[in-house]
Structure formats: structure tokens, C-alpha cells
One Martini backbone bead per residue (centre of mass of N, CA, C, O) as a GRO file, in nm:
protein
  128
    1MET     BB    1   0.747  -0.098   0.215
    2ILE     BB    2   0.471  -0.214   0.160
    3SER     BB    3   0.451  -0.383   0.420
    4ARG     BB    4   0.467  -0.139   0.608
    5ALA     BB    5   0.219   0.007   0.507
    6ALA     BB    6   0.020  -0.222   0.573
    7ASP     BB    7   0.078  -0.228   0.875
    8TYR     BB    8  -0.020   0.055   0.934
    9LEU     BB    9  -0.321   0.000   0.838
   10ASN     BB   10  -0.372  -0.278   1.017
   11GLN     BB   11  -0.262  -0.118   1.275
   12ALA     BB   12  -0.406   0.080   1.499
   13GLY     BB   13  -0.126   0.162   1.673
   14ALA     BB   14   0.027   0.258   1.443
   15THR     BB   15   0.316   0.439   1.336
   16TYR     BB   16   0.536   0.592   1.138
   17ARG     BB   17   0.778   0.563   1.334
   18GLY     BB   18   0.730   0.257   1.418
   19ILE     BB   19   0.729   0.116   1.126
   20VAL     BB   20   1.059   0.186   1.092
   21ARG     BB   21   1.091  -0.051   1.302
   22HIS     BB   22   1.299  -0.296   1.476
   23GLU     BB   23   1.196  -0.268   1.745
   24ARG     BB   24   1.451  -0.033   1.839
   25CYS     BB   25   1.532  -0.020   1.538
   26LEU     BB   26   1.622   0.114   1.255
   27ILE     BB   27   1.573   0.095   0.938
   28GLY     BB   28   1.770   0.009   0.641
   29TYR     BB   29   1.990   0.040   0.403
   30GLU     BB   30   2.227  -0.030   0.218
   31PRO     BB   31   2.546  -0.001   0.228
   32ASP     BB   32   2.798   0.172   0.130
   33GLU     BB   33   3.129   0.199   0.067
   34SER     BB   34   3.174   0.366   0.350
   35GLY     BB   35   2.940   0.225   0.552
   36HIS     BB   36   2.693   0.383   0.514
   37GLN     BB   37   2.358   0.367   0.677
   38PRO     BB   38   2.068   0.446   0.585
   39THR     BB   39   1.763   0.543   0.696
   40VAL     BB   40   1.422   0.521   0.742
   41CYS     BB   41   1.185   0.744   0.697
   42HIS     BB   42   0.864   0.808   0.802
   43THR     BB   43   0.779   0.969   0.533
   44ARG     BB   44   0.788   0.736   0.331
   45ILE     BB   45   0.516   0.608   0.415
   46TRP     BB   46   0.342   0.853   0.366
   47ARG     BB   47   0.412   0.882   0.060
   48LEU     BB   48   0.331   0.597  -0.029
   49LEU     BB   49   0.032   0.617   0.056
   50GLY     BB   50  -0.030   0.856  -0.131
   51TRP     BB   51   0.031   0.711  -0.394
   52LEU     BB   52  -0.157   0.468  -0.363
   53GLY     BB   53  -0.418   0.646  -0.318
   54GLY     BB   54  -0.389   0.762  -0.629
   55LEU     BB   55  -0.461   0.458  -0.763
   56THR     BB   56  -0.766   0.437  -0.872
   57GLY     BB   57  -0.735   0.318  -1.156
   58SER     BB   58  -0.599   0.054  -1.066
   59LEU     BB   59  -0.826  -0.046  -0.886
   60VAL     BB   60  -1.050  -0.060  -1.099
   61THR     BB   61  -0.897  -0.243  -1.303
   62ALA     BB   62  -0.848  -0.479  -1.114
   63ARG     BB   63  -1.145  -0.542  -1.056
   64GLU     BB   64  -1.235  -0.588  -1.346
   65GLN     BB   65  -1.042  -0.826  -1.404
   66LEU     BB   66  -1.133  -1.010  -1.178
   67LEU     BB   67  -1.436  -1.022  -1.264
   68LYS     BB   68  -1.383  -1.131  -1.547
   69GLY     BB   69  -1.235  -1.395  -1.448
   70ASP     BB   70  -1.437  -1.377  -1.168
   71PRO     BB   71  -1.763  -1.327  -1.100
   72ASN     BB   72  -1.736  -1.439  -0.780
   73SER     BB   73  -1.583  -1.224  -0.681
   74LEU     BB   74  -1.508  -1.009  -0.376
   75CYS     BB   75  -1.340  -0.743  -0.448
   76HIS     BB   76  -1.579  -0.525  -0.419
   77ARG     BB   77  -1.588  -0.587  -0.082
   78ILE     BB   78  -1.348  -0.446   0.008
   79ASP     BB   79  -1.230  -0.314   0.306
   80GLY     BB   80  -1.073   0.017   0.365
   81SER     BB   81  -1.076   0.071   0.655
   82VAL     BB   82  -0.966   0.335   0.875
   83PRO     BB   83  -0.865   0.478   1.132
   84PRO     BB   84  -0.936   0.810   1.195
   85HIS     BB   85  -0.660   0.882   1.360
   86LYS     BB   86  -0.470   0.856   1.081
   87ALA     BB   87  -0.624   1.132   1.013
   88ARG     BB   88  -0.673   1.491   0.966
   89SER     BB   89  -0.851   1.421   0.710
   90GLN     BB   90  -1.076   1.318   0.476
   91GLU     BB   91  -0.878   1.299   0.239
   92ARG     BB   92  -0.669   1.117   0.377
   93LEU     BB   93  -0.859   0.889   0.447
   94ALA     BB   94  -0.928   0.818   0.156
   95THR     BB   95  -0.638   0.752   0.073
   96LEU     BB   96  -0.597   0.518   0.276
   97GLU     BB   97  -0.834   0.344   0.178
   98THR     BB   98  -0.729   0.301  -0.107
   99ALA     BB   99  -0.462   0.174  -0.031
  100ARG     BB  100  -0.582  -0.069   0.122
  101GLN     BB  101  -0.738  -0.190  -0.112
  102LEU     BB  102  -0.492  -0.233  -0.294
  103LEU     BB  103  -0.332  -0.419  -0.092
  104LEU     BB  104  -0.572  -0.640  -0.090
  105ILE     BB  105  -0.584  -0.696  -0.409
  106ALA     BB  106  -0.304  -0.774  -0.509
  107PRO     BB  107  -0.290  -1.081  -0.426
  108GLN     BB  108  -0.529  -1.167  -0.605
  109TRP     BB  109  -0.405  -1.075  -0.874
  110GLU     BB  110  -0.147  -1.248  -0.858
  111GLN     BB  111  -0.293  -1.523  -0.840
  112ARG     BB  112  -0.457  -1.504  -1.105
  113PHE     BB  113  -0.203  -1.387  -1.307
  114ASP     BB  114   0.097  -1.453  -1.228
  115ARG     BB  115   0.171  -1.146  -1.135
  116PRO     BB  116   0.295  -0.857  -1.054
  117PHE     BB  117   0.152  -0.564  -0.941
  118PHE     BB  118   0.425  -0.463  -0.861
  119PRO     BB  119   0.476  -0.194  -1.067
  120GLN     BB  120   0.346  -0.224  -1.349
  121PHE     BB  121   0.034  -0.231  -1.320
  122ALA     BB  122  -0.019   0.003  -1.130
  123THR     BB  123   0.099   0.224  -1.325
  124ARG     BB  124  -0.032   0.159  -1.602
  125ALA     BB  125  -0.334   0.169  -1.520
  126GLY     BB  126  -0.322   0.474  -1.432
  127PHE     BB  127  -0.247   0.556  -1.761
  128GLY     BB  128  -0.484   0.412  -1.954
   0.00000   0.00000   0.00000
């Protein structure tokens, strides 16, 4: 889901409903014992981006650790801009921009520290 959320933010024409599709089919979860395969609702991406956008503490901590490990890092210059039409309010636009910055910093953090950014660091740093 994180890659779908990143695709939504990185593709100017992407929509929440379109991003949960593969070509013309809805993406789904693994089928249960009865064979029923639930599909991913477009609001899942909306909620995930809202959660990611709220992890400002994790973003700040990740930047600090990257800069401490490599003072020449350009992580503080990562642009999180998102097309304005993707948000109905300035508050939501700021949330999406924070989410995009976090998604762009995560691969740098993982490469530097050889550990996954999600879920442990992202959530622990937010409560530290």
C-alpha cells in the first residue's frame, strides 16, 4: 500500500480510485477460506496518506539521523510538493506534502542504516 500511496503523490493525474486498480481490475487482499477476496477500497490510500502526513516527528528524526551520519546529505532539501488539486484544503495539502517527504526520505534512511524504515522506525520515532 505504501508504494500505491507514493504513486498517488508522484503522478499528477492519479486519483484515489485509480491508484487501487491494476489496469482495469481492483486490487485485492489474499482470499480467505471461503474463497472470498476483498478488494482494496480507495479510502485506504486516503487514510494511509493522512497517517503518514501526521508522522512529522519521524520525518524530523530521520532527517537529523541522516545528517548526523552524513553531514553532506541533501535530505533536508527534499521537495515534498504535491499538485494543489489533490487536496481540498491547505491543511490536507500540508499533510500530503509531509507524507511525500517521508516517502522520499525512507529509501535514503534504509540505505544508510540497512534497516527498514517502516513500520518500526517510523512509528517509534513519532512517539519518542
